VODREN-170971 format. One record per residue (C-alpha): y, x, z. Coordinates in pm, whole numbers, padded with zeros to 5 digits, always signed. Example, Ala and Ser with C-alpha at 12.3 -4.5 7.8 and 13.67 -1.06 7.14 Angstrom:
! residues 2
-00450+01230+00780
-00106+01367+00714
! end
This chain:
! residues 362
+00003+00007+00009
+00333+00139-00104
+00586+00197+00171
+00953+00230+00098
+01181+00449+00290
+01562+00437+00228
+01766+00645+00538
+02022+00412+00713
+02261+00717+00684
+02394+00721+00322
+02501+01094+00394
+02147+01182+00459
+01959+00917+00212
+01790+00958-00125
+01774+00651-00347
+01459+00430-00345
+01155+00557-00497
+01128+00492-00872
+00793+00340-00781
+00958+00001-00707
+01088+00004-01073
+00789+00112-01249
+00491+00007-01076
+00335-00366-01159
+00237-00393-00816
+00579-00358-00699
+00710-00620-00936
+00458-00877-00865
+00493-00816-00468
+00877-00862-00506
+00826-01213-00616
+00680-01320-00286
+00832-01052-00040
+01207-01099-00173
+01264-01384-00405
+01049-01647-00239
+01227-01550+00078
+01587-01576-00032
+01830-01835-00184
+01871-01910-00533
+02132-02106-00733
+01970-02424-00898
+02260-02612-01058
+02552-02817-00945
+02619-03169-00855
+02725-03274-01223
+02346-03273-01272
+02304-03569-01041
+02646-03716-01039
+02520-04069-00985
+02307-04239-00691
+01945-04276-00855
+01978-03957-01092
+01703-03755-01075
+01671-03411-01286
+01413-03149-01303
+01509-02778-01279
+01280-02451-01292
+01335-02209-01055
+01339-01867-01204
+01139-01940-01498
+00896-01683-01628
+00891-01548-01247
+00906-01776-00939
+00843-02037-01210
+00841-02327-00958
+00913-02675-01074
+01156-02872-00876
+01369-03210-00880
+01698-03261-00792
+01763-03607-00680
+02062-03834-00532
+01918-04118-00317
+02074-04455-00290
+02271-04372-00033
+02420-04103-00244
+02266-03792-00040
+02137-03491-00223
+01755-03391-00227
+01552-03095-00370
+01222-03164-00395
+00870-03009-00555
+00828-03147-00879
+00423-03142-00861
+00266-03461-00783
+00027-03474-00447
-00233-03634-00653
-00368-03396-00894
-00078-03150-00939
+00054-03333-01264
+00441-03233-01330
+00643-03556-01247
+00998-03553-01389
+01035-03396-01757
+01392-03494-01822
+01692-03628-01645
+01683-03992-01574
+01782-04250-01342
+01572-04511-01140
+01491-04658-00819
+01199-04430-00765
+01001-04149-00873
+00667-04208-01075
+00389-03998-01185
+00312-04100-01560
-00072-03963-01518
-00204-04197-01240
+00105-04414-01122
+00172-04246-00793
+00530-04337-00677
+00769-04164-00430
+01102-04253-00330
+01428-04047-00413
+01359-03872-00078
+01025-03764-00195
+00814-04013+00027
+00501-04151-00093
+00537-04526-00179
+00221-04602-00347
-00084-04532-00554
-00341-04762-00757
-00717-04765-00666
-00664-04627-00328
-00756-04871-00089
-01072-04763+00018
-00934-04366+00084
-00956-04302+00452
-00694-04146+00668
-00438-04209+00366
-00139-04181+00312
-00039-03870+00541
+00277-03663+00523
+00068-03431+00273
+00115-03714+00029
+00478-03688+00031
+00679-03474-00197
+00759-03135-00027
+01108-03111+00059
+01303-02812-00005
+01629-02690+00180
+01939-02739+00021
+02275-02581+00065
+02595-02695-00110
+02901-02510-00166
+03162-02714-00364
+02975-02828-00662
+02732-02547-00660
+02365-02613-00505
+02128-02371-00393
+01759-02390-00245
+01479-02146-00085
+01118-02171-00115
+01129-02063+00248
+01167-02399+00427
+01318-02255+00729
+01576-02024+00554
+01938-02026+00705
+02190-02016+00429
+02464-01852+00665
+02369-01509+00681
+02368-01497+00294
+02703-01719+00220
+02922-01721+00506
+03140-01411+00446
+03179-01531+00098
+03263-01895+00177
+03522-01800+00433
+03697-01537+00222
+03787-01788-00042
+03788-02077+00127
+04139-02156+00029
+03987-02211-00341
+03933-02583-00465
+03558-02515-00545
+03515-02902-00596
+03789-02872-00886
+03617-02601-01081
+03483-02718-01426
+03158-02580-01574
+03219-02478-01942
+02902-02424-02141
+03140-02279-02396
+03231-01963-02225
+02891-01933-02028
+02607-01705-02200
+02255-01551-02136
+02228-01187-02208
+01858-01025-02241
+01809-00678-02135
+01531-00405-02169
+01564-00302-01803
+01450-00367-01436
+01617-00664-01290
+01721-00440-00984
+01884-00140-01210
+02142-00429-01333
+02217-00542-00943
+02259-00188-00844
+02505-00111-01146
+02700-00412-01018
+02731-00291-00673
+02947+00020-00716
+03276+00068-00883
+03178+00437-00909
+03102+00409-01290
+03404+00196-01407
+03645+00496-01507
+03346+00638-01704
+03192+00304-01861
+03458+00040-01858
+03780+00189-02028
+03930-00159-02064
+03851-00259-01705
+03964+00054-01571
+04310+00015-01762
+04364-00307-01537
+04185-00229-01191
+04353+00015-00958
+04057+00241-00908
+04183+00452-00633
+04181+00127-00404
+03866-00021-00483
+03726-00165-00206
+03385-00240-00065
+03279-00446+00261
+02905-00447+00345
+02762-00796+00515
+02388-00871+00617
+02279-01012+00287
+02590-00977+00105
+02881-00770-00060
+03205-00766-00147
+03386-00549-00393
+03772-00579-00387
+03901-00545-00738
+04279-00430-00661
+04475-00469-00962
+04745-00215-01113
+05116-00300-01086
+05209-00573-01360
+04839-00710-01405
+04720-01071-01317
+04653-01126-00962
+04579-01424-00729
+04846-01576-00560
+04692-01584-00225
+04802-01802+00043
+04967-01672+00364
+04629-01775+00523
+04407-01551+00332
+04286-01247+00512
+04405-01048+00189
+04737-01192+00183
+04984-00910+00012
+04708-00726-00160
+04712-00731-00556
+04368-00885-00591
+04249-00881-00936
+03889-01006-00864
+03662-01086-00566
+03303-00953-00668
+03075-01112-00425
+02684-01019-00458
+02419-01212-00275
+02080-01059-00229
+01877-01013-00418
+02002-01149-00765
+02332-01352-00775
+02706-01223-00832
+02988-01451-00785
+03286-01313-00965
+03647-01469-00875
+03920-01459-01089
+04250-01620-01103
+04118-01817-01385
+03802-01955-01213
+03453-01807-01157
+03173-01633-01348
+02843-01684-01178
+02585-01412-01280
+02209-01471-01210
+01990-01213-01273
+01642-01350-01367
+01327-01081-01382
+01089-01164-01682
+00893-00846-01663
+00903-00504-01516
+01120-00426-01812
+01278-00705-01943
+01557-00915-01771
+01764-01224-01842
+02096-01231-01713
+02273-01588-01729
+02672-01593-01719
+02798-01947-01579
+03171-01994-01610
+03358-02230-01382
+03747-02258-01476
+03995-02331-01233
+04308-02258-01414
+04248-02213-01794
+04599-02097-01871
+04476-01757-01706
+04169-01688-01953
+04143-01380-02132
+04379-01170-01899
+04336-00914-01617
+04016-00803-01449
+03816-01116-01587
+03972-01096-01966
+03672-00979-02151
+03347-01034-01948
+03129-00963-02281
+03271-00653-02342
+03225-00531-02008
+02867-00694-02003
+02761-00493-02307
+02889-00169-02158
+02671-00234-01872
+02358-00319-02059
+02387+00011-02233
+02408+00213-01931
+02143+00026-01740
+01914+00048-02034
+01961+00411-02054
+01863+00430-01688
+01558+00245-01750
+01446+00510-02007
+01543+00797-01768
+01365+00683-01451
+01018+00710-01631
+01057+01050-01659
+00834+01265-01456
+01123+01492-01350
+01304+01215-01149
+01180+01034-00853
+01508+00989-00616
+01852+01064-00643
+02144+01068-00379
+02433+00848-00280
+02809+00908-00300
+02917+00835+00032
+03260+00708-00039
+03158+00507-00355
+02785+00394-00353
+02776+00194-00024
+02669-00111-00213
+02367+00026-00376
+02274+00181-00084
+02299-00126+00127
+02102-00290-00167
+01816-00023-00173
+01786-00086+00216
+01737-00470+00184
+01470-00396-00083
+01304-00181+00149
+01330-00399+00444
+01194-00698+00262
+00892-00501+00046
+00769-00362+00366
+00794-00693+00568
+01025-00542+00814
! end
């Protein structure tokens, strides 16, 4: 069994072993040890706008690949349920629809919109039936503005993951953010999912990789804050560049903030710009292939294409190029570990520490 070690003192630490990126057993183990234990974005309230709506969602297709249902009951309460019938395992909901209950088309088993078993034909003779095992599994649901999150761990507390982000930008009208499919895009990359995340978690590469972004960001004042399961990078803008109009109640009032870059372990990025929010979801496909979904929520359209969030497509292609090169390089027999910049790579070090903790079941 592989045991991962990353020293807590960044000045002494080596980067996590390349075994994490290269071994199929590590990729498989991360599914249960990391992803099944954390929170994931599954959509927003627009998927179930009205009472009685039920919408199927697939949690991390091709990896966790868990089929779920978002439902809004007749009292307006939201639920996240398993989409697997408790009779014979049929997938129940195939497309968004509206109704008074949830019915499996295979043998007619019915559930209410909260997942509670209602009825089943030809089951009068079955003893000790129904029980709680015949209800659809309810998963925890965390809502922030329009955004909806769930976890496969039924006892997962969202606060250690989201608290700092929610408090830091609490002044933003999250319920007013509008999802824009025309500004959203999926990218496919020939690299391990974690390599993409660790690249995101340090601004060290900005002057070398992102000339355009570097022209608007004050690299000398780039700031990183570490939390239990999240990291914040503050993009301080240069004089004259687009910045947030911060309220006096903001912790950052008086600073020239061009972008708030929040990362939530293990694979979610929330990039706040004066125009709105770009959510990046990093989805593992194989050991060497990753899908990154950019989801754009617009707050102030007049500020689009300006400042640090002005050309996300260009920045993404630059990141992909460097990360795919790293994927090729870590296969070398001459590389197994690197070292961290104490002043610039705190985020990547924290990420590697969390990977080791979850992979080792510490």
